[in-house]
VMD Tcl script that builds the backbone (N, CA, C; Angstrom):
set m [mol new atoms 162]
animate dup $m
set s [atomselect $m all]
$s set {name element resname resid chain x y z} {
  {N N MET 1 A 252.207 -75.199 -93.470}
  {CA C MET 1 A 252.758 -74.731 -94.652}
  {C C MET 1 A 253.780 -73.440 -94.524}
  {N N MET 2 A 253.276 -72.663 -93.761}
  {CA C MET 2 A 254.221 -71.727 -93.394}
  {C C MET 2 A 255.457 -71.957 -92.973}
  {N N ALA 3 A 255.429 -72.516 -91.994}
  {CA C ALA 3 A 256.996 -73.254 -91.180}
  {C C ALA 3 A 257.425 -73.796 -92.554}
  {N N VAL 4 A 257.341 -74.594 -93.495}
  {CA C VAL 4 A 258.087 -74.992 -94.512}
  {C C VAL 4 A 258.581 -74.015 -95.549}
  {N N MET 5 A 257.578 -72.792 -95.609}
  {CA C MET 5 A 257.780 -71.721 -96.314}
  {C C MET 5 A 258.996 -71.182 -95.899}
  {N N MET 6 A 258.894 -71.019 -94.618}
  {CA C MET 6 A 260.203 -70.043 -93.913}
  {C C MET 6 A 261.233 -70.621 -93.606}
  {N N ALA 7 A 261.180 -71.974 -93.479}
  {CA C ALA 7 A 262.380 -73.062 -93.165}
  {C C ALA 7 A 263.251 -73.049 -94.533}
  {N N THR 8 A 262.322 -73.170 -95.613}
  {CA C THR 8 A 263.416 -73.007 -97.025}
  {C C THR 8 A 263.679 -71.841 -97.317}
  {N N TRP 9 A 263.184 -70.597 -97.096}
  {CA C TRP 9 A 263.756 -69.387 -97.333}
  {C C TRP 9 A 264.732 -69.329 -96.411}
  {N N LEU 10 A 264.827 -69.353 -94.948}
  {CA C LEU 10 A 265.972 -69.172 -94.415}
  {C C LEU 10 A 267.132 -70.163 -95.061}
  {N N ALA 11 A 266.685 -71.014 -95.365}
  {CA C ALA 11 A 268.018 -72.123 -95.567}
  {C C ALA 11 A 268.701 -71.864 -96.997}
  {N N ASP 12 A 268.037 -71.184 -97.854}
  {CA C ASP 12 A 268.266 -70.405 -98.987}
  {C C ASP 12 A 268.722 -69.395 -98.964}
  {N N SER 13 A 268.987 -68.456 -97.972}
  {CA C SER 13 A 269.241 -67.043 -97.976}
  {C C SER 13 A 270.736 -67.095 -97.632}
  {N N ASP 14 A 271.196 -65.819 -97.789}
  {CA C ASP 14 A 272.598 -65.342 -97.287}
  {C C ASP 14 A 272.483 -64.684 -96.322}
  {N N LEU 15 A 271.629 -64.847 -95.553}
  {CA C LEU 15 A 271.730 -64.301 -94.392}
  {C C LEU 15 A 272.849 -64.856 -93.160}
  {N N ASP 16 A 273.469 -65.730 -93.480}
  {CA C ASP 16 A 274.526 -66.323 -92.519}
  {C C ASP 16 A 273.760 -66.426 -90.871}
  {N N ILE 17 A 272.760 -67.093 -90.979}
  {CA C ILE 17 A 272.072 -67.513 -89.608}
  {C C ILE 17 A 272.553 -68.348 -88.505}
  {N N ASP 18 A 273.134 -68.118 -87.374}
  {CA C ASP 18 A 273.400 -68.804 -86.350}
  {C C ASP 18 A 272.572 -69.383 -85.406}
  {N N VAL 19 A 271.443 -68.611 -84.776}
  {CA C VAL 19 A 270.255 -69.194 -84.303}
  {C C VAL 19 A 269.009 -68.840 -84.666}
  {N N ALA 20 A 268.073 -69.716 -84.802}
  {CA C ALA 20 A 266.629 -69.275 -85.352}
  {C C ALA 20 A 265.786 -69.729 -84.126}
  {N N LEU 21 A 264.689 -68.956 -84.258}
  {CA C LEU 21 A 263.343 -69.023 -83.297}
  {C C LEU 21 A 262.679 -69.593 -84.163}
  {N N ASN 22 A 261.768 -70.437 -83.438}
  {CA C ASN 22 A 260.421 -71.446 -83.660}
  {C C ASN 22 A 259.374 -70.805 -83.248}
  {N N LEU 23 A 258.520 -69.918 -83.630}
  {CA C LEU 23 A 257.283 -69.770 -83.182}
  {C C LEU 23 A 256.121 -70.472 -83.157}
  {N N ASP 24 A 255.338 -70.472 -82.556}
  {CA C ASP 24 A 254.102 -71.376 -82.259}
  {C C ASP 24 A 253.290 -71.611 -83.720}
  {N N GLY 25 A 253.240 -70.684 -84.388}
  {CA C GLY 25 A 252.437 -70.624 -85.741}
  {C C GLY 25 A 251.135 -70.701 -85.343}
  {N N GLY 26 A 250.499 -70.139 -84.427}
  {CA C GLY 26 A 249.113 -70.036 -84.090}
  {C C GLY 26 A 248.301 -68.873 -85.031}
  {N N ALA 27 A 247.107 -68.616 -84.406}
  {CA C ALA 27 A 246.351 -67.566 -85.194}
  {C C ALA 27 A 246.801 -66.369 -85.292}
  {N N SER 28 A 247.773 -65.954 -84.350}
  {CA C SER 28 A 248.315 -64.638 -84.327}
  {C C SER 28 A 249.401 -64.360 -84.929}
  {N N SER 29 A 249.699 -65.635 -86.140}
  {CA C SER 29 A 251.245 -65.748 -86.466}
  {C C SER 29 A 250.893 -65.670 -87.960}
  {N N GLY 30 A 251.700 -64.434 -88.551}
  {CA C GLY 30 A 251.535 -64.117 -90.266}
  {C C GLY 30 A 253.133 -64.099 -90.911}
  {N N LEU 31 A 253.064 -63.875 -92.139}
  {CA C LEU 31 A 254.385 -63.681 -92.795}
  {C C LEU 31 A 254.165 -62.528 -93.828}
  {N N TRP 32 A 255.210 -62.128 -94.015}
  {CA C TRP 32 A 255.160 -60.829 -95.023}
  {C C TRP 32 A 256.740 -60.693 -95.512}
  {N N ILE 33 A 256.879 -61.058 -96.987}
  {CA C ILE 33 A 258.056 -61.179 -97.592}
  {C C ILE 33 A 257.864 -60.288 -98.793}
  {N N PRO 34 A 258.247 -59.036 -99.080}
  {CA C PRO 34 A 257.885 -58.285 -100.238}
  {C C PRO 34 A 258.144 -58.967 -101.528}
  {N N GLN 35 A 256.959 -58.954 -102.283}
  {CA C GLN 35 A 257.107 -59.681 -103.727}
  {C C GLN 35 A 257.176 -60.832 -103.843}
  {N N VAL 36 A 256.953 -61.861 -102.360}
  {CA C VAL 36 A 257.392 -63.151 -102.535}
  {C C VAL 36 A 256.103 -63.899 -101.872}
  {N N ALA 37 A 255.533 -63.021 -100.283}
  {CA C ALA 37 A 254.740 -63.992 -99.873}
  {C C ALA 37 A 253.946 -62.972 -98.849}
  {N N GLN 38 A 252.723 -63.355 -98.648}
  {CA C GLN 38 A 251.911 -62.493 -97.637}
  {C C GLN 38 A 250.940 -63.390 -96.967}
  {N N ILE 39 A 250.943 -63.627 -95.799}
  {CA C ILE 39 A 249.978 -64.554 -95.257}
  {C C ILE 39 A 249.390 -63.776 -93.792}
  {N N ASP 40 A 248.367 -63.168 -93.643}
  {CA C ASP 40 A 248.052 -62.509 -92.856}
  {C C ASP 40 A 247.284 -63.229 -91.499}
  {N N SER 41 A 247.919 -62.764 -90.448}
  {CA C SER 41 A 247.503 -63.407 -89.150}
  {C C SER 41 A 245.826 -63.476 -88.964}
  {N N LEU 42 A 245.408 -64.463 -88.577}
  {CA C LEU 42 A 243.833 -64.467 -87.982}
  {C C LEU 42 A 243.368 -63.460 -86.955}
  {N N THR 43 A 244.665 -63.100 -85.992}
  {CA C THR 43 A 244.235 -62.507 -84.930}
  {C C THR 43 A 245.061 -61.337 -84.913}
  {N N ALA 44 A 244.322 -59.947 -84.698}
  {CA C ALA 44 A 245.340 -58.852 -84.781}
  {C C ALA 44 A 246.131 -58.665 -83.269}
  {N N VAL 45 A 247.319 -58.519 -83.541}
  {CA C VAL 45 A 248.702 -58.720 -82.837}
  {C C VAL 45 A 249.346 -57.101 -82.441}
  {N N PRO 46 A 250.014 -56.521 -81.468}
  {CA C PRO 46 A 250.501 -55.023 -81.673}
  {C C PRO 46 A 251.660 -55.098 -81.775}
  {N N VAL 47 A 252.588 -56.241 -81.925}
  {CA C VAL 47 A 253.914 -56.467 -82.395}
  {C C VAL 47 A 254.301 -57.597 -83.148}
  {N N VAL 48 A 255.573 -57.150 -83.816}
  {CA C VAL 48 A 255.935 -58.112 -84.974}
  {C C VAL 48 A 257.468 -58.236 -84.797}
  {N N ILE 49 A 257.924 -59.392 -85.158}
  {CA C ILE 49 A 259.351 -59.873 -85.302}
  {C C ILE 49 A 259.782 -59.012 -87.010}
  {N N ALA 50 A 260.653 -58.875 -86.658}
  {CA C ALA 50 A 260.933 -58.018 -88.492}
  {C C ALA 50 A 262.373 -58.445 -88.263}
  {N N VAL 51 A 262.863 -59.177 -89.804}
  {CA C VAL 51 A 264.235 -59.562 -90.041}
  {C C VAL 51 A 264.564 -58.613 -91.468}
  {N N LEU 52 A 265.733 -57.662 -90.972}
  {CA C LEU 52 A 265.988 -56.500 -91.737}
  {C C LEU 52 A 267.593 -56.707 -91.929}
  {N N SER 53 A 268.086 -56.282 -93.736}
  {CA C SER 53 A 269.321 -56.453 -94.026}
  {C C SER 53 A 269.903 -55.100 -92.815}
  {N N ARG 54 A 271.185 -55.632 -92.674}
  {CA C ARG 54 A 272.197 -54.361 -92.032}
  {C C ARG 54 A 272.697 -53.291 -93.048}
}
mol reanalyze $m
mol bondsrecalc $m
mol representation Tube
mol addrep $m
């Protein structure tokens, strides 16, 4: 479900993406988009991948 949400969000965005990275979606995966979605990971991790506007 989360992969479908992210794929839809990326496809509909104006980010002009050339390359995408597919993560494993395991217990350490989460998603946070302000005012849109928050899915916490089941396992706490000390790192994140962030997508920010320039």
